[in-house]
N, C-alpha and C positions, 0 to 999 in steps of 0.2 A: 504494500500500500504506500503510495506516494504522500508525504506530508504536504499540507497546504502551506505555501510560503508566500512571502510578499511584503508589502508595506505594513504600517501600523494597523493593528486590528487583525492581522493574520494569525493563524493558529501557531505557525512556526516562523520565527524571524531570526536573522543572523545579526544580533545586536552589535558585535564588533564592527560590522560593515556600515552601520548607520552613523550619521554625523552627530557630534555633540552639539547641544543647543545651549544658549546663554542661560545661566543659572540665576540664583537669588542675588548674587553680587559679583564684583570683579574677581576673576580667578576661579570662579565656580561654574562648572558646566554639568549638564545632565542629559539623560536619555530616558524617555518615557517607556516603560515596559507595558503598563496598563494605564490608559488615559480615561478621561471622562466619557468618551464614546464607547468604552469597553465595559464599564460598570457604573451603577448609580450609587454605590456606597464605598468603593475602594479605589485608590490610585496606587501605582507602584512605579518606581523609577530607580535608575542608577545615577549617582552623583559623584563628581570628582572635584577635589579642591587642590589647587597648586600649593607648594610650600610657601609659608609666610602669609597665608590668607586666613581671614576671620570672617565668618558670615555675620551679617548685621543681626543684632538681637531682635527677635520677633516672636510672635505667638500666633496660634491658629484657633479656629473654631471647631477643630476636630482633633482626634488623637493621631500622633505621628510616631513611627517606629523607625529607628536606624539600625542596620546590621553592618558593622565595619568589616570590609573585605581586605583592605590593605592600608598600611600607614599607621601613624600614631598621632595623637594630639589630645585635646581637651574638649569637653562639653561643659558649658556653663548653663545650668538650669536654675532659674529663680535665685541667682546669686551664689550657688554652690558649684565648685569646679570639680569635675571628674576626669581622671585620666582614661583614655581609650586607646585600643589598638585592635589589630585583626582579631575577630571573634567577639568583640564587645557588642552588646545590644543596649540601645538607649530608647526609652519610651517617654513621650511628652503628652500629657493629657491636655484636653481643651483648655486654652487660656494660659498655659504654662510658658513663660518667657524662656527662650533658649538661644544659644549661639554655639557654633562649632569653630574650633581654632586648630589650624594645621601649622605648627612651628617648623615642620620639615624634618629631615632633609628631602623626603620624597613626597609624592602625591598621597592624598587621603581619599580612598574610594569607599563608597557605602551604597547599600540598597536602602531605599526609603519606601515606607508603606504609610499611606494616609487612609484613615477610616472615618467616615461620617457618622455622627450620632443618628439614631433612628428618626428623630424629628427634623433633621436638617436635610435639605435636598439640593443645596447649591454649594459649590466649591468656592472658597474665598482664600 
């Protein structure tokens, strides 16, 4: 059986061949694995931060989960700093302010999952 392949929304995609898109700030890029057209309650993506980059502090109206694939750095969540490296998992609940810091020397790559609360229907 031949797998279905193609662009975003396809059953099987070759993510390494897809271009990186502008992320939340300078030095941050991402690729959407599952976007708003694929699910009405969950988004999933791959993100990469260059060395020396810090994401702007921000918060969401949904839960967000990071799984660190490579690199090391820090996550600051509501004023507390946590060291992270490959294999670390971070979870931010609705409204929790957070930022990610990559001091280097190499890139920091993570999988991101966003989950909407039951009563929410719009991604922000």
